[in-house]
N, C-alpha and C positions, 0 to 999 in steps of 0.2 A: 313738595306740600301745595297745596291749593291754597296759595295767598290773597284768592278773593272771597274768601270765604268770611261772612260776618263775625269769626267769633276772634278771626285772628285780627280783622279789622279793628274790631271792638278794643282789642287787646293795644293796637296802636295807641287807639286814638284816646285810650285813656287813664294812659301812663306808662309808655315806654319809657321816658326819660325819670331817672331817677336819683335824686342830687344821692353823694356817698355819705352825707350824715342817715340817714333811713334805708340805705343799699341794704337790700337782701345780700348773704354769704351765698346763698345755693345758687346752682346755676337752674336759671329759668329762663322761659322765653322773654323776659323783659331786662334780664342783665346787659345786653345791646347796649343798653341806653343808661346806666349808673353813668353819672356825676359827680367828679371830686369838687371839693370846695362849695363856698356859698354861692353860688349860679343865680342870675337873674334873671339873663335869658340866653336863650339859643338857637339861633338861626342856621340854617340847612340849607345849600344850594346841591341840587343834583341836577347834572348835564349828560347825556348819553356820548361817547365816544365813537368812531371809528377804530379799525383795525389799527390803523396809525398812532391812536390816540389823540387825536385830533377832533374839536367839538364835530357834529353832527350839524350841517347846516340847514334851518327852519323845522330841526327836529324839538318836542317840546319837550321842555323839562320843567323840574318843580323846586317848589320854596317850602321852606315848612317855618314858623317860630311860634318857638316855646315861650313861656315866661313864667318866674316861680315867683312867691314872698320868700322872706329871709328866714321862714320857719323850714323850706324848702319843698312846701306845698307847690304844686302844678294847678297858675292861678289861669290860664289860656292856652290855647292852641289853633294856630291860623293855618291852614294850607293852601297853596293856591300853584295854577300851573301858567308856563308862559312858553314863547317861545325865543329864540336866538336874536328875531330882528324885529318881532313884534311885542306890541304892549301886551301885556297879559292877558289869557284867553279867557279868564275865569278865574274867581273864587271860593271856596269850600266856605261853608257857614263856618264863621268862626266860632268856639267853643269856649267857654268861659265856667270856671271851677270855684266850689267854695267849698273847703274842707271844716267837719266838726271835729271837736275834741271832747271828751269829757272831764271833770275837775282833775284830775291826774295827767293830762295830758296826752292821753292815748287817742291815737286818729281812731274815729267810729265811723263817717262815713263823709263821701263826699256827693255833692250835684254838679250835675253840668248840665247846661242847655247850648242849643244854637237857636237859629232861626227855624230850623223844619223838625226839631225833635228836642227831650231831654233824657236825662238819666241819673240812676243813682246807684252809687259803688260801697259798699258796705264791708267792713273790714274784719277780721277772726280776734281771739285773745290775743295773737302773736303779732297784729300790725299788719296782716297778709291780706289779700283782695279775696273776699270771700264770696261776693256775689255783683253781678252786673246784670243791671237792670235798663233795658231803653226802651222809650215811650216814643207814639207821635203824639195823638190824642188817647190812644188807650194804650193796654199794656200791648209792646209788638215782642220783645224776646228777651228770653233771662238765661243767663248763662253764670251756672253753680260750679266754683272751683275747688277741690280738693286736693288735702295736704298728707306726705307720710309723718312720721313719727321726726323724723330731720328737718321739716320744714320744707321740704323738694315739691313743686307743684307736681301732681301725679294725674289729675285729671280735670278737664274742661270741659261741662254738657253744657251743650244752647239751646234753649228749649223756644219751643212757639208758643205761642200767647194760651192756646190749649194746653200745654201741660206736655206737649210729646215731644220727644227727642229729636232734635232737629239738625244738629251734628255734636259728636264725639270725640274728643282729643284726650288718647292716652300716651304720659310722658312715661319711659323707662330710661334709670340714668345707671350708665355705664361704671364699673368697678373703678373705673379710673378719674369718675367725677366729670370729665371734662366733655365727653360724648353723651345725648342724649336720643333715643329711638323713640318716635312719635308717631303713633298710628291716628288717621284720622277715617272714618265713616258717618255717613248720613244714616237717614230712617231709609233711603230709598235707593243707596249706589252702594259698590263694593268699596274697601279700604286702599287709602292712601298711607305711603307710609314714607318719614323721612329720617335722615340721622343728622342730627344739629351739632358741630363741633364748635368746642369753645377753647381759648388759650388756657395759658394754667391757673392762671386766678381768676378763671370761669366769669371774665367780665365783660372779654369782647366775642365776639362771634366771629369765625374764621371761613367756615364752611358748612355748606347746606346742599345734603344729596336728598334728590327726590327721587322717588318711587311711583309707579304706576300702580293700578291696584295688580294687574298680572304679574307686579313684579321687577317689571324690565325698567331699566335706567331713566328718569325722563330729564332730569336737569344736573348740574354739578355748578354750584354758585361759591363761591371764593372772594372772600373780601379782605383785601390788604389793608393795614394803618402805616400811613405813611409820614405821615407829623403827628403831633402833640405840643399842646401850649405847656406853660411852666408850672400848671396845676395837676399836666398829666392826663385831662383828655383829650382824646384823637381830635384834628383838626381837618384834616386829610382821608380820606378812604377810596379805595379804586374797587367795585366790583366787576369780576368776568363772572359771564353767564353761560353757561354752556350749554347748549339743547340738543338734546341724543331723539333720536327716531331709529327705529329698529335696531339697536347699537350702535350706529353711527353719529356720529356728530354732524348736527347738519347746519348750525351756525351760533356764533357767537357775540354776546349782547356785552358791551365794557360802556360803565357810566364809575362817573368820579362824583364823589361828593364832598363838599367844603362845608366847615362847619365856623361858625362866628358866637365865640361866649362870652359875655360880661359878667361880672360879678360884684358881689355887697362889697 
């Protein structure tokens, strides 16, 4: 899967982490971020490793900080990158969120903003994201999400400001409920395909197989969860990313992500 695409980046920045009280029980893109308990904040540190499992010297690593209110709404997201030996190289603009409820306590919309833009998330009658809109000074792009009768996300269409489709993502669920075939294409390129595999409970993603438009394997990403806290949230994850070229593995990237969680 092409993880540089705007549609998936928006998904990541606009609610990757979902407290368990509002967690969806279906298998969707956001389920890798389901949280248990009354989470106040999550700090994630990612460091790239060599083949022996040692940190790569002078290599860039990342850090993300999420905060939540007592109701379980995400209130801010901060992402920055640094190196192992130097001060932080830079900080991405902090995103601040404000969620609005109706008089029955149903979440209806979330506003977010940072120094370079703003956005709006709206929800359907089942509390699932219906639309995501991003602005700078004018409308920049909009994503419309569709679901099946069981609440599974089936389509995510990202539109240019003129209304034409920029990217389209189609999700098809396997019979076992723990695998998703994801087809992506834009209005000017061939189709990409990925297979995403989840744990039996549907909450933890453990493998992504990505294919090029010609059908050949591009990469396999395996995610191993090695530690959990007393609430059941993972605190250490190892990722192995095998890159293929002409059916031959050319290299493997390894990284470790450490989580620090606080609770109300």
